[in-house]
C-alpha positions as CSV (number, residue, x, y, z in Angstrom):
1,M,3.2,16.1,-0.1
2,E,-0.6,15.5,-0.2
3,I,-2.3,13.7,-3.0
4,I,-6.0,14.5,-3.3
5,G,-8.4,12.0,-4.8
6,E,-12.2,12.0,-5.3
7,N,-13.0,10.1,-2.0
8,I,-9.7,9.8,-0.3
9,F,-6.5,11.7,0.5
10,L,-2.9,10.3,0.6
11,L,-1.2,12.2,3.4
12,P,2.3,12.1,4.7
13,Y,2.7,9.1,7.0
14,T,3.6,10.6,10.3
15,I,4.3,8.5,13.5
16,E,0.8,9.6,14.7
17,R,-0.9,8.4,11.6
18,C,1.0,5.1,11.7
19,H,-0.2,4.5,15.2
20,E,-3.7,5.4,14.3
21,F,-3.7,2.9,11.4
22,W,-2.3,0.1,13.5
23,K,-4.6,0.7,16.4
24,D,-7.6,0.1,14.0
25,Y,-5.9,-2.7,12.1
26,V,-7.7,-6.1,12.2
27,A,-5.8,-9.0,10.7
28,D,-7.3,-10.2,7.4
29,Y,-7.2,-14.0,6.8
30,N,-6.5,-13.2,3.2
31,M,-3.2,-11.7,4.2
32,W,-2.2,-13.1,7.6
33,D,-2.6,-16.4,9.4
34,K,-1.9,-14.8,12.8
35,E,-3.9,-12.6,15.1
36,Y,-2.7,-9.1,15.5
37,T,-2.5,-7.1,18.7
38,Y,-1.5,-3.4,18.8
39,D,2.0,-3.0,20.3
40,E,3.3,0.6,20.6
41,N,6.9,-0.4,20.7
42,W,6.6,-2.6,17.6
43,I,4.9,0.3,15.7
44,N,7.7,2.7,16.7
45,K,10.3,0.2,15.4
46,Y,8.2,-0.4,12.2
47,F,8.0,3.4,11.6
48,N,11.7,3.9,12.1
49,L,12.8,0.9,10.1
50,K,10.3,1.1,7.2
51,V,8.6,4.4,6.9
52,L,11.8,6.4,7.4
53,D,13.7,4.2,4.9
54,K,14.8,6.5,2.0
55,T,14.0,3.8,-0.6
56,R,10.3,4.0,0.3
57,R,7.5,6.6,-0.1
58,F,4.8,6.0,2.5
59,F,1.4,7.7,2.6
60,A,-1.6,7.4,5.0
61,I,-4.9,6.7,3.1
62,C,-7.4,9.0,4.7
63,I,-11.0,9.9,4.5
64,N,-11.1,13.4,5.9
65,D,-8.8,13.2,8.9
66,K,-9.4,9.4,9.5
67,V,-6.6,7.1,8.6
68,I,-8.1,4.0,6.9
69,G,-4.9,2.5,5.4
70,E,-1.3,2.8,4.4
71,I,0.2,2.7,0.9
72,Q,3.8,2.7,-0.2
73,L,6.2,2.4,-3.0
74,K,9.2,0.4,-1.7
75,K,12.5,-0.7,-3.2
76,I,12.5,2.5,-5.3
77,D,15.4,2.4,-7.8
78,K,15.3,5.7,-9.7
79,E,18.2,4.6,-11.9
80,R,16.3,1.6,-13.2
81,G,12.9,3.4,-12.9
82,I,11.3,0.7,-10.7
83,A,9.5,0.3,-7.4
84,T,7.2,-2.1,-5.7
85,L,3.7,-1.2,-4.5
86,S,2.2,-2.2,-1.2
87,I,-1.2,-1.4,0.4
88,H,-3.1,-2.3,3.5
89,L,-6.5,-1.1,4.6
90,S,-7.1,-1.2,8.3
91,N,-10.2,-3.4,8.4
92,D,-13.2,-4.7,6.6
93,N,-15.1,-1.4,7.2
94,Y,-13.1,0.1,4.4
95,K,-12.9,-2.7,1.9
96,N,-15.2,-3.2,-1.2
97,Q,-15.9,0.5,-1.4
98,G,-13.3,1.5,-4.0
99,F,-10.9,3.2,-1.5
100,G,-8.0,0.8,-2.2
101,T,-8.5,1.0,-5.9
102,E,-8.5,4.8,-5.8
103,A,-5.4,4.8,-3.5
104,I,-3.5,2.5,-6.0
105,K,-4.5,4.7,-8.9
106,L,-3.2,7.8,-7.1
107,M,0.1,6.0,-6.3
108,I,0.5,4.9,-10.0
109,D,0.1,8.5,-11.1
110,Y,2.5,9.6,-8.4
111,A,5.1,6.9,-9.3
112,F,5.0,7.6,-13.1
113,E,4.5,11.4,-13.0
114,H,6.2,12.6,-9.9
115,L,9.0,10.0,-9.4
116,N,9.3,9.4,-13.2
117,L,9.3,5.6,-12.8
118,N,8.7,3.2,-15.7
119,T,7.7,0.0,-13.9
120,I,5.7,-0.7,-10.8
121,Y,5.8,-4.2,-9.3
122,A,3.3,-5.6,-6.8
123,D,2.6,-9.0,-5.1
124,T,-0.3,-10.5,-3.3
125,V,-0.8,-13.5,-1.1
126,L,-2.2,-16.3,-3.3
127,R,-5.5,-16.4,-1.4
128,N,-6.0,-12.6,-1.6
129,K,-8.3,-12.7,-4.7
130,R,-9.6,-9.2,-3.9
131,S,-6.1,-7.6,-4.3
132,Q,-5.4,-9.6,-7.4
133,H,-8.7,-8.4,-8.9
134,V,-7.9,-4.8,-8.2
135,L,-4.4,-5.0,-9.6
136,E,-5.6,-6.7,-12.8
137,K,-8.4,-4.1,-13.2
138,L,-5.8,-1.4,-13.0
139,G,-3.6,-2.9,-15.7
140,F,-1.1,-4.9,-13.7
141,V,0.0,-8.1,-15.5
142,E,0.8,-11.3,-13.7
143,I,4.5,-12.2,-14.2
144,G,4.9,-15.1,-11.8
145,V,3.7,-17.2,-8.9
146,D,5.3,-19.2,-6.1
147,K,3.9,-21.2,-3.2
148,I,2.9,-18.0,-1.3
149,L,2.7,-15.0,-3.6
150,K,1.4,-13.9,-7.0
151,Y,3.6,-11.3,-8.7
152,Y,2.5,-8.4,-10.9
153,E,4.0,-5.7,-13.1
154,L,2.7,-2.5,-14.6
155,K,4.7,-0.6,-17.2
156,R,4.2,3.1,-18.0
């Protein structure tokens, strides 16, 4: 399934797109304390463990044919009508341009209209103020906080 937005596309997350994303990925201090180095074997394991997990829906965030991020709904529970949103942009070249906001909007529509979910959860690292701002701008409400994460909820 392809989801077409104004400036981006959400395309099926193939192994090739997964490798393309992680080859361009630069660790963001707002998310990770560690440096990142591309590792083909790690990406293959990641893809098989996470992307192929039936309780997830993964998409590559693309501008034309260029993968600039990944977005997913995880922990999908259709009986309860819930899932958790997660997004990563590959590096600072694609941040602060509205691409993440547009990708999240597209995933919200997909979750509510295509998967018929009622609630989407999300979390951010406490220091990731940019993600918190985007979630709040899109209607997510803070529902909790701990030493590491801030938790959000969006109801249909």
